[in-house]
C-alpha positions in Angstrom: -0.1 72.9 7.2 -2.7 71.8 9.9 -0.9 71.0 13.2 -1.8 69.9 16.7 -2.8 71.0 20.2 0.9 71.1 21.3 2.2 72.4 18.0 3.5 69.3 16.7 2.2 68.0 13.1 -1.6 66.8 13.1 -2.1 63.2 13.2 -5.0 61.2 13.0 -6.3 59.4 16.5 -6.9 56.0 15.8 -9.6 54.6 17.1 -9.7 51.5 19.2 -11.7 48.4 18.3 -13.8 47.1 20.3 -13.0 43.2 20.9 -17.0 41.7 20.2 -18.3 39.6 22.8 -19.0 36.4 21.6 -20.9 33.5 23.4 -19.7 29.8 23.0 -17.0 28.0 22.6 -14.3 28.6 19.9 -14.2 25.9 16.8 -10.5 24.6 17.0 -8.9 22.9 13.9 -6.1 20.8 14.6 -3.1 21.4 12.3 -0.6 18.8 10.9 2.9 19.4 11.8 4.7 20.2 8.5 6.6 17.4 6.6 10.2 16.7 6.6 9.9 15.2 3.6 7.3 13.8 1.0 5.3 11.2 2.4 6.0 7.7 0.7 3.6 5.3 -0.6 2.6 3.0 2.5 2.9 -0.7 2.2 0.8 -2.9 3.9 1.9 -6.6 5.0 1.3 -8.6 1.7 -1.7 -11.6 1.7 0.1 -13.9 -0.8 3.1 -15.8 -0.5 6.7 -14.6 -1.4 9.7 -16.3 -1.4 12.8 -13.8 -2.6 15.1 -16.7 -4.9 18.1 -17.6 -3.2 21.6 -17.5 -5.0 21.8 -18.6 -8.7 23.4 -21.5 -9.4 24.5 -23.6 -13.1 21.0 -24.2 -13.6 20.0 -20.4 -13.7 19.2 -19.3 -17.7 17.7 -15.7 -17.2 18.2 -13.1 -13.9 15.1 -10.7 -14.4 15.7 -7.4 -12.7 12.4 -5.7 -11.7 13.1 -2.0 -11.0 10.2 1.1 -11.1 10.2 3.8 -13.5 11.8 6.6 -12.5 10.1 9.2 -10.9 7.4 6.7 -10.1 6.5 6.7 -6.8 3.7 3.9 -6.1 5.9 1.1 -6.2 8.4 1.3 -3.4 9.0 -2.5 -3.5 11.5 -2.2 -6.9 13.2 1.0 -5.5 16.7 0.8 -5.3 18.5 -2.1 -6.7 15.0 -3.9 -7.7 14.0 -7.6 -7.0 15.0 -10.3 -9.1 13.1 -13.2 -10.9 15.4 -16.0 -11.7 14.2 -18.3 -14.9 16.3 -21.5 -14.8 16.3 -25.0 -16.6 14.8 -27.9 -14.5 14.6 -31.3 -16.4 15.5 -29.8 -19.5 12.7 -27.5 -19.4 12.4 -23.3 -18.3 10.9 -22.9 -14.8 9.8 -19.8 -13.3 8.7 -20.4 -9.8 5.3 -18.3 -9.2 6.5 -17.7 -5.2 9.6 -16.0 -6.4 7.5 -13.2 -8.2 7.1 -10.1 -6.2 3.6 -9.0 -4.6 3.7 -5.2 -5.4 1.4 -2.9 -3.4 0.1 -1.2 -7.0 -1.0 -2.4 -9.9 1.4 -2.4 -12.7 -0.1 -0.7 -15.8 3.7 -0.2 -18.5 6.5 -2.3 -19.1 9.6 -1.5 -20.7 11.8 -4.1 -21.6 15.6 -2.8 -20.7 18.7 -3.8 -22.4 20.9 -6.9 -21.2 23.3 -6.2 -18.0 26.3 -7.5 -17.4 26.5 -11.0 -15.5 29.0 -12.4 -12.7 27.5 -15.5 -12.3 25.9 -18.0 -15.4 22.7 -17.0 -17.4 22.1 -13.6 -18.7 21.0 -10.8 -17.3 18.5 -8.2 -18.0 16.2 -5.1 -16.5 12.3 -4.6 -16.5 11.0 -1.3 -15.5 7.8 -1.5 -14.5 5.2 1.9 -14.2 1.7 2.3 -12.7 1.3 5.2 -14.9 -1.2 5.3 -17.9 0.6 7.9 -19.6 4.3 6.2 -20.0 5.0 4.3 -23.2 6.0 0.6 -23.4 9.6 0.7 -24.8 11.8 -2.4 -25.7 15.5 -2.8 -26.1 15.2 -5.9 -28.6 15.2 -5.0 -31.8 13.8 -6.1 -35.3 10.1 -5.8 -36.2 6.7 -6.8 -34.7 5.3 -8.0 -37.6 4.5 -11.6 -38.1 7.1 -14.3 -40.1 5.4 -15.1 -42.9 6.8 -18.0 -44.7 6.3 -19.2 -48.4 4.8 -23.3 -47.7 7.1 -24.2 -50.9 10.2 -22.4 -49.4 12.7 -24.6 -47.3 12.8 -24.4 -43.8 15.5 -25.4 -41.4 14.9 -26.9 -38.4 16.5 -23.9 -36.8 14.1 -21.3 -38.8 11.3 -23.5 -37.5 12.1 -23.1 -33.8 12.5 -19.6 -34.2 8.7 -18.9 -36.2 7.3 -21.6 -33.5 8.9 -19.4 -30.3 7.9 -16.3 -31.7 4.3 -17.6 -32.3 4.2 -18.6 -28.3 5.3 -15.6 -27.6 3.2 -13.8 -29.2 0.2 -16.3 -27.4 1.7 -15.5 -24.3 1.5 -11.5 -25.0 -2.3 -11.8 -26.4 -3.7 -13.6 -23.6 -2.3 -10.8 -21.1 -3.7 -8.0 -22.9 -7.1 -10.4 -23.3 -7.2 -10.9 -19.5 -5.7 -7.1 -18.3 -5.6 -4.9 -21.9 -8.1 -2.8 -20.2 -5.5 -0.8 -18.1 -2.7 -2.5 -18.9 0.3 -2.6 -21.5 3.2 -4.5 -22.7 5.6 -3.8 -25.7 5.6 -5.9 -28.8 7.4 -9.3 -29.9 10.5 -8.0 -31.7 11.7 -10.7 -34.2 13.7 -10.6 -37.3 12.3 -9.8 -40.7 11.5 -13.2 -43.6 14.4 -12.0 -45.6 16.6 -11.7 -42.8 15.3 -15.1 -42.1 16.2 -16.6 -45.5 19.4 -15.3 -45.9 20.8 -16.7 -42.5 19.5 -19.6 -43.4 21.4 -19.4 -47.1 24.8 -18.5 -45.6 24.1 -21.4 -42.8 24.9 -18.5 -40.1 24.0 -20.4 -37.2 24.8 -17.8 -34.7 23.0 -15.6 -36.0 19.6 -17.7 -36.1 20.4 -19.1 -32.5 20.8 -15.5 -31.1 17.4 -14.7 -32.5 15.9 -17.7 -31.2 17.7 -17.2 -27.7 15.7 -13.5 -27.9 12.6 -14.1 -28.6 12.5 -16.7 -25.8 13.8 -14.1 -23.5 11.0 -12.0 -24.6 8.7 -15.1 -23.4 9.9 -15.3 -20.3 9.8 -11.3 -20.1 6.3 -11.7 -20.7 5.5 -14.5 -18.9 6.4 -12.5 -15.6 4.8 -9.7 -16.5 1.7 -11.7 -16.3 2.4 -13.2 -13.4 3.5 -10.3 -11.8 -0.2 -8.7 -12.8 -1.8 -11.9 -11.8 0.0 -11.6 -7.8 -0.6 -7.9 -7.1 -4.7 -8.4 -8.8 -4.8 -11.3 -6.0 -3.1 -9.8 -3.2 -5.5 -7.0 -3.6 -8.6 -9.0 -3.6 -7.2 -11.1 -0.3 -6.3 -7.3 1.5 -10.0 -6.3 0.4 -11.7 -9.3 1.7 -9.5 -9.2 5.3 -10.5 -5.6 5.1 -14.1 -5.5 4.8 -14.7 -8.6 7.4 -12.5 -7.0 9.9 -14.2 -3.8 9.6 -17.7 -5.9 9.3 -16.8 -7.4 12.8 -16.1 -4.1 13.8 -19.3 -2.5 12.8 -21.3 -5.6 14.1 -19.7 -4.9 18.0 -20.3 -1.1 17.9 -24.1 -1.7 16.6 -24.6 -5.1 19.6 -23.0 -2.4 22.2 -25.1 0.1 21.2 -28.4 -2.4 21.4 -27.1 -3.2 25.2 -26.3 0.3 26.3 -30.0 1.5 25.3 -32.0 -1.4 27.2 -32.4 -3.4 24.0 -31.7 -7.1 22.7 -27.9 -7.2 20.6 -29.2 -10.9 19.2 -30.0 -8.9 15.7 -26.9 -7.4 15.7 -24.7 -10.4 16.8 -26.2 -12.5 14.2 -26.4 -9.7 11.3 -24.8 -11.1 7.9 -24.1 -7.5 6.9 -23.4 -4.1 8.0 -23.5 -1.5 6.0 -21.3 0.8 7.9 -18.7 -1.5 7.1 -18.9 -0.6 3.3 -18.1 3.3 4.1 -14.6 1.9 4.1 -12.9 0.4 1.6 -9.2 -0.9 1.4 -7.3 1.7 -1.0 -3.8 1.5 -2.1 -1.5 4.5 -2.9 -2.7 5.1 -6.5 -6.6 5.2 -5.2 -5.7 7.6 -2.5 -3.5 9.8 -5.0 -6.6 10.0 -7.1 -9.0 10.7 -5.0 -6.9 13.5 -4.1 -5.9 14.3 -7.6 -10.2 14.3 -8.0 -10.6 17.0 -4.7 -8.4 19.5 -6.2 -9.2 19.7 -10.0 -12.7 19.2 -10.1 -14.3 19.3 -6.5 -12.4 22.3 -4.7 -12.8 24.3 -8.0 -16.3 23.9 -8.2 -17.2 24.2 -4.0 -15.2 27.9 -4.6 -17.3 29.2 -7.5 -20.0 27.8 -5.6 -19.0 29.9 -2.4 -18.3 32.9 -4.4 -21.9 32.7 -5.5 -23.3 32.6 -2.1 -24.3 29.1 -2.7 -22.3 27.4 -0.1 -21.8 27.6 3.5 -18.6 26.9 5.7 -17.3 26.5 9.2 -14.8 28.7 8.7 -16.3 31.1 11.4 -14.7 32.3 15.2 -17.3 30.3 17.2 -20.4 28.3 17.3 -23.1 30.8 17.4 -21.7 32.7 14.3 -23.9 29.9 12.6 -27.8 29.4 13.7 -27.8 25.8 13.4 -31.9 25.7 13.7 -32.6 28.5 11.2 -34.3 26.6 8.0 -31.2 28.0 5.7 -28.7 25.6 7.4 -31.0 22.6 8.4 -30.3 19.9 6.9 -33.5 17.8 7.9 -35.2 18.6 4.7 -37.6 15.5 3.3 -36.2 14.6 -0.5 -33.8 17.2 -0.5 -30.5 16.4 -2.0 -27.7 17.9 -0.3 -24.6 18.5 0.9 -23.6 18.3 4.5 -21.4 18.8 7.4 -21.2 17.9 11.1 -19.5 19.6 14.2 -17.2 18.4 15.9 -17.2 15.4 14.7 -15.6 16.6 11.2 -18.1 13.7 9.5 -19.5 15.4 5.9 -21.2 13.8 3.0 -24.2 14.2 0.7 -27.5 12.7 0.8 -30.9 12.8 -1.5 -33.0 13.2 1.8 -31.7 15.6 4.8 -34.2 14.3 6.8 -33.5 10.8 6.8 -30.0 11.1 7.2 -30.6 13.8 10.2 -32.3 10.9 11.7 -29.1 8.4 11.0 -26.4 11.1 12.0 -28.3 11.8 15.4 -28.8 8.0 16.5 -25.2 7.9 15.3 -23.5 10.5 17.0 -23.9 12.2 20.9 -26.2 15.3 21.5 -23.9 17.7 21.3 -23.2 16.9 17.6 -24.6 19.8 15.1 -25.1 19.5 11.7 -25.7 22.1 9.1 -26.2 21.9 5.2 -22.9 23.5 3.5 -24.7 23.3 -0.1 -28.5 22.6 -1.3 -28.0 21.0 -4.3 -31.3 21.5 -5.6 -31.6 25.4 -5.2 -28.4 26.2 -7.2 -28.9 28.6 -10.0 -29.7 26.6 -13.4 -27.3 29.4 -15.0 -24.5 28.8 -12.6 -24.8 25.4 -13.3 -24.9 25.5 -17.3 -22.1 28.4 -17.6 -19.7 27.5 -14.9 -20.4 24.5 -12.9 -21.4 21.8 -15.3 -17.9 22.7 -17.8 -15.7 22.5 -14.9 -17.3 19.0 -14.1 -17.8 17.8 -17.4 -13.9 18.4 -18.6 -12.6 17.1 -15.0 -14.4 13.7 -14.7 -12.8 13.1 -18.8 -9.5 12.7 -16.8 -11.0 9.8 -14.3 -13.5 8.0 -15.6 -13.0 4.5 -17.0 -12.8 3.8 -21.0 -15.8 2.3 -20.7 -18.4 -0.1 -18.2 -16.5 -3.1 -17.6 -17.5 -6.5 -19.1 -15.9 -8.9 -16.2 -15.8 -9.0 -12.4 -11.5 -8.5 -13.2 -11.8 -6.0 -15.4 -14.0 -4.2 -12.8 -11.2 -4.4 -10.1 -9.2 -3.4 -12.3 -10.6 -0.2 -12.9 -10.9 0.0 -9.0 -7.5 -0.2 -8.6 -6.1 2.4 -10.4 -8.5 5.1 -10.1 -11.9 6.3 -7.8 -14.3 4.2 -6.9 -16.0 2.2 -9.6 -19.0 3.6 -8.8 -17.4 7.4 -9.5 -16.0 5.9 -12.8 
């Protein structure tokens, strides 16, 4: 075989690679430390009064224990032993104090009525499992049928049977009202009751114990649905109040920033101090953990795969390079200052990205907002993507992915719009 000059086995001499002589400062991107445990849902202070119930007395009729559905990470308030709501009898009337109903950080969308638990004190005790996921099914431990009771007008009706039929009708009304208001995103179990034949038999046998038990169970379902409706009411109310507080805080911050910039430029800040609406404050909205999770889910399932397709086909530029001079910001290919050209842009080192329909106008706005050292470049020129690529790869991926995130219909009321906003990406996106 081939031998080297010294008689040993021949080896290929490795050429030392010359390190490139780069100019400019390297780009650095900070990396987050590894999480020691999975992140928990963040809970901000509530804006609605909540007074947990104290020790129950003899007036307690029913203790309702609210617990998060197993695996639901967005209701930290109901983790562990959950929270209790008391149904009491005051002045011979059932009473549920609204301030004792918890204020949840995310909208409860599904309810499961669990079974009765052993109670050490007065009254009964039942568990209700609450979920923020729309794909969970509503179940109930109450037996019977959801079919309304049909009683022949000529048939004798005892007072006990009348109370059962009346209680079932009133409970149906509570459920109907709840679904009329929140049914676009919320569901609850059906109202279960005895059949007409079962009532006739129990009445004919004077089975007062069975009739009393049926009435009690229907009444308990009335309590559970009433608590569910108030639980949703208070969650929506808290979201609206927190959104208002968040907007006003950012509005005030934006006004002060604009006024300071005007004074620094030697201009009058009177206009900025008195402005009623600053659109910079609209860029940041109050969000709950479900909204954040949905936005992240969209990025992972739709936005990132689309960007990878664009990058593989040479239609996207990224800042994953070593030095500033690897990108020529002044080259027409990378400039964002193109009039009436829709594009996705990136600003370095501010880590600001976004999209615009007018690159020239956006460049003026960003230049005023950031200092002279900030550089901008076009990541994707939306008007230059080849039609074949859009039709064959991008459009099918986008349309298929959006089905999961769109709202079922255009909102018909302000409340419906808020509900869609609370449970997914922004309403405008849906």
